[in-house]
C-alpha positions in Angstrom: 101.4 134.5 57.7 98.7 133.0 55.4 98.2 136.1 53.2 99.7 136.0 49.7 102.5 138.4 48.7 103.8 139.3 45.2 107.3 140.5 44.5 107.9 142.2 41.1 111.3 142.9 39.7 113.0 142.8 36.3 116.0 141.0 37.8 115.5 137.3 38.2 118.5 137.0 40.6 116.8 139.4 43.0 113.5 137.5 42.9 115.4 134.3 43.6 117.0 135.9 46.6 113.6 137.0 47.9 112.4 133.4 47.7 115.3 132.0 49.6 115.1 134.7 52.3 111.3 134.8 52.9 109.8 131.5 51.8 109.6 130.2 55.4 107.9 133.4 56.6 105.1 134.0 54.0 103.2 132.7 51.0 104.8 134.5 48.1 104.7 134.7 44.3 107.2 136.4 42.0 106.8 138.1 38.7 109.6 139.1 36.3 108.7 142.6 35.2 105.6 144.7 35.5 103.7 143.1 32.6 104.0 139.7 34.2 103.2 141.3 37.5 99.8 142.6 36.2 99.0 139.2 34.8 99.7 137.7 38.2 97.5 140.2 40.0 94.6 139.6 37.6 95.0 135.8 37.4 96.5 134.6 40.7 95.3 137.3 43.1 94.1 138.8 45.2 97.3 139.6 47.0 97.5 141.2 50.5 100.7 143.0 49.5 102.6 143.7 46.3 106.2 144.9 46.5 107.7 146.3 43.3 111.1 147.5 42.1 111.1 151.2 41.1 113.2 151.1 37.9 111.8 148.7 35.4 111.4 148.7 31.6 108.0 149.4 29.9 106.7 151.0 33.0 108.3 152.0 36.3 107.2 150.7 39.7 104.9 153.7 40.4 103.0 153.3 37.2 102.8 149.5 37.8 101.5 149.9 41.4 99.0 152.6 40.2 97.5 149.9 37.8 97.6 147.4 40.7 95.5 149.8 42.8 92.9 150.0 40.0 92.7 146.2 39.7 92.8 145.4 43.4 92.1 148.5 45.6 92.5 146.6 48.8 96.0 145.4 48.1 98.7 147.2 50.0 101.6 148.4 47.8 105.3 149.0 48.5 108.3 150.2 46.5 111.8 148.7 46.9 114.6 150.4 45.0 118.2 151.0 44.8 117.8 154.5 43.3 116.0 156.4 46.0 115.4 160.1 45.6 112.9 162.6 47.1 110.9 163.1 44.0 110.5 159.4 43.5 109.3 159.0 47.0 106.8 161.8 46.6 105.5 160.4 43.3 105.2 157.0 45.0 103.0 158.4 47.7 101.0 160.8 45.7 100.4 158.7 42.5 100.5 155.1 43.7 99.3 155.6 47.3 102.3 153.6 48.4 102.3 152.2 51.9 106.1 152.0 52.3 109.2 153.2 50.3 112.2 150.9 51.0 115.8 151.2 49.7 118.2 148.5 48.5 120.0 146.8 49.9 117.3 146.1 52.5 118.3 143.9 55.4 116.0 140.8 55.7 114.8 141.7 59.1 113.8 145.2 57.9 112.1 143.8 54.9 110.2 141.2 57.0 109.1 143.9 59.4 107.8 146.0 56.5 105.9 142.9 55.1 104.3 142.3 58.5 103.3 145.9 58.7 101.8 145.7 55.2 99.9 142.6 55.9 98.6 144.1 59.1 97.4 147.2 57.1 95.6 144.9 54.7 93.8 143.1 57.5 92.7 146.5 58.9 91.4 147.5 55.4 89.5 144.3 55.0 88.1 144.4 58.5 86.9 148.0 58.0 85.4 147.2 54.6 83.6 144.1 55.9 82.2 146.1 58.9 81.1 148.8 56.5 79.5 146.4 54.1 77.6 144.6 56.9 76.5 147.9 58.3 75.4 149.0 54.9 73.5 145.8 54.1 71.8 146.0 57.5 70.8 149.6 57.1 69.3 148.9 53.6 67.4 145.9 55.0 66.1 147.8 57.9 64.7 150.6 55.6 63.1 148.0 53.4 61.6 146.2 56.4 60.2 149.5 57.7 58.7 150.3 54.3 57.1 146.8 54.2 55.5 147.4 57.6 54.4 151.0 57.1 53.3 150.8 53.5 53.0 147.2 52.1 51.7 148.6 48.7 54.8 150.7 48.3 57.1 147.9 49.3 55.4 145.5 46.8 55.9 148.0 44.1 59.6 148.4 45.0 60.0 144.6 44.8 58.5 144.5 41.3 60.6 147.5 40.2 63.8 145.9 41.5 63.4 142.8 39.4 62.9 144.8 36.2 65.7 147.2 37.0 68.2 144.4 37.6 67.4 142.8 34.3 67.6 146.1 32.4 70.8 147.0 34.2 72.4 143.8 32.9 71.0 144.4 29.4 72.6 147.9 29.4 75.9 146.8 31.0 75.6 148.9 34.1 78.9 148.9 36.0 77.6 149.2 39.6 74.6 147.0 39.4 74.3 146.9 43.2 73.6 150.6 43.3 70.8 150.3 40.8 69.3 147.4 42.7 69.5 149.2 46.0 68.0 152.4 44.4 65.1 150.3 43.0 64.5 148.6 46.4 64.5 151.9 48.2 62.8 153.9 45.4 59.6 154.0 47.3 61.0 154.8 50.8 59.8 158.4 50.4 56.2 157.1 50.1 56.1 157.0 53.9 54.7 160.6 53.6 51.8 159.2 51.5 48.6 157.4 52.7 47.9 153.9 51.5 44.9 155.3 49.6 47.1 157.7 47.7 49.5 154.8 46.9 46.6 152.8 45.5 45.6 155.7 43.3 49.1 156.0 42.0 49.5 152.3 41.2 46.1 152.3 39.4 46.9 155.5 37.6 43.9 157.2 39.1 43.7 161.1 39.4 45.1 162.6 42.6 43.8 165.6 44.6 45.9 168.7 44.6 47.2 168.0 48.1 48.0 164.4 47.1 49.8 165.5 44.0 51.9 168.0 46.0 52.9 165.3 48.4 53.6 162.8 45.6 56.0 165.3 43.9 58.0 165.4 47.1 58.5 161.6 47.6 61.7 161.3 45.5 63.4 164.1 47.4 62.2 162.8 50.8 63.6 159.3 50.0 66.9 160.7 48.6 67.4 162.8 51.8 66.9 159.8 54.0 69.3 157.6 52.1 72.0 160.3 51.7 72.7 160.0 55.4 73.9 156.4 54.9 77.7 156.1 54.0 78.4 154.9 50.4 74.8 155.5 49.3 75.3 159.0 48.0 75.1 157.9 44.3 72.0 155.7 45.2 70.5 158.8 46.8 71.1 160.8 43.6 69.4 158.1 41.5 66.3 158.2 43.7 66.2 162.0 43.6 66.0 161.9 39.8 63.8 158.8 39.3 60.8 161.0 38.2 62.8 163.2 35.9 61.9 163.2 32.2 64.7 162.7 29.7 64.0 166.1 28.1 64.5 167.8 31.5 60.9 168.2 32.5 59.4 166.5 35.6 60.9 166.6 39.1 63.2 167.9 40.4 62.8 171.1 38.5 66.4 171.9 37.5 68.5 172.2 34.4 69.6 168.6 34.1 68.4 166.6 31.1 69.4 163.8 28.8 72.6 161.9 29.7 73.3 164.3 32.6 70.6 162.5 34.5 72.0 159.5 36.2 71.6 156.3 34.1 70.1 154.5 37.1 67.4 157.3 37.4 66.6 157.0 33.7 66.1 153.2 34.2 63.9 153.7 37.3 61.7 156.3 35.4 61.0 153.8 32.7 60.4 150.9 35.1 58.2 152.9 37.5 56.0 154.2 34.7 55.7 150.7 33.1 54.7 149.2 36.5 52.0 151.9 36.9 50.5 151.2 33.5 50.7 147.4 34.0 49.2 147.6 37.5 46.3 149.7 36.0 45.4 146.7 33.9 47.2 147.4 30.5 48.8 144.5 28.7 52.5 144.8 28.5 52.6 145.5 24.8 49.9 148.2 25.2 51.9 149.8 28.1 55.0 149.9 26.0 53.1 151.4 23.1 51.6 154.1 25.3 55.1 155.0 26.8 56.4 155.4 23.2 53.8 158.1 22.6 55.1 160.1 25.6 57.7 162.1 23.6 60.7 163.3 25.6 59.9 161.4 28.7 62.3 158.5 28.4 65.8 157.7 27.3 65.2 155.7 24.0 68.0 153.4 24.8 66.5 152.5 28.2 63.1 152.0 26.7 64.6 149.6 24.2 66.2 147.7 27.1 62.8 147.2 28.7 61.5 145.8 25.4 64.5 143.5 25.3 63.9 142.3 28.8 60.2 141.7 28.3 60.8 139.9 25.0 57.8 139.0 22.9 55.4 140.3 25.4 56.6 143.8 24.8 55.8 143.5 21.1 52.7 141.4 21.3 49.5 141.6 23.3 49.0 138.4 25.2 45.5 136.9 25.3 43.9 133.6 26.2 41.0 132.8 23.8 38.9 129.9 22.6 39.4 128.2 19.3 36.4 129.8 17.5 37.9 133.2 18.3 41.3 132.5 16.7 42.3 134.8 13.9 44.9 134.6 11.1 48.2 136.2 12.0 48.0 135.4 15.7 51.0 133.5 17.2 50.6 130.5 19.4 52.0 131.6 22.8 52.4 128.2 24.4 52.2 124.5 23.4 48.8 123.4 22.4 47.9 120.0 23.9 45.0 117.6 23.8 42.8 116.8 26.8 45.1 113.8 27.4 48.2 116.1 27.3 49.4 115.0 23.9 51.4 117.7 22.1 49.4 118.9 19.1 51.1 122.2 18.1 54.4 123.7 19.2 54.6 127.2 20.7 55.6 130.0 18.2 53.6 128.9 15.2 51.6 131.6 13.3 47.9 130.9 12.8 47.5 130.1 9.1 44.4 128.9 7.3 45.8 125.3 7.4 46.7 125.5 11.1 43.4 127.0 12.0 41.6 124.1 10.2 43.8 121.6 12.0 42.9 123.1 15.4 39.2 123.0 14.7 39.6 119.3 13.6 41.5 118.5 16.8 38.8 120.1 18.9 36.2 117.9 17.3 38.1 114.7 17.5 40.7 114.3 20.3 39.7 117.5 22.2 41.9 120.5 22.9 42.7 122.2 26.2 41.3 125.7 26.1 41.7 128.6 26.3 44.8 128.9 24.1 47.4 131.6 24.8 48.2 133.6 21.7 50.3 136.7 20.9 48.7 139.4 18.9 51.1 141.8 17.1 50.7 145.4 18.3 50.7 148.0 15.5 
């Protein structure tokens, strides 16, 4: 069998015996004690099967295999011990989710049969997981494709939101980044109940009619209900259900959740969705951030800072493209300034000072400068 197996015991002689008996039948590693075993799982894994002695110093086999389960959930785990008792067997099953509990001395043929059963169990686990992941990816893609056909505007918005959400999730150290990305991609799936005209109004921050506003307030719950029916997407569904919830507890849905009790993914989507609305309405990024900061209680301050970090200078400065006569002191050159023959004149990032402004005017008169010039204007 090609799958890797790890034996862990605090007795080097027993490990040597395993190697002599089983080396022709399977690819195996050994580890002397539980600490070395954990290093092996982390550094040389993944293993299809880990077989551990029960009585070991520092931590026993049940504690060791419980840690293995955390590090490598798909690895099948077995206990092999010379001190079997009912309580140990029960603990092994209940705490470590142990596949088999074998007693020493264990005949080679019995041990080999148990190994074959463990490897077969691992193959079943991997096959089921792969099937589920392919089904999940397929279902997500189908829903995204349907949205792109039914409502291209909503799909375009979801694509933009996904890019921002991914970057912010990395900035904030989100553990399950795939859930956040999936929630962002499917955040607009509930918009199937809205007309394209209504979507256009929302994107451009235009006022909605009473009927449109009522339907719009329903779109997160509609999307969440659709997604909740797909296995493994329950947490994604919850993120979408709360993506229009304000940090102070106002907004939708109308319940008693607020602050950190709102899923972090939903707090990220709320910031990203509102930012996208303001930017799509024509506001420069810095102005959009400034307006969002004035909405007290709407956003998680930490998440709003993450958006500023992701956007960089463009979140703190208004970006404009202007001609040399319109340059003002204090502006920052937003890109390299070059002559008409593409010769570098001024590097990006320099502040417009009286001397630099005079140089630019002289360059314009003599060698010629490519205009307009992109500049960053500090937002106060």
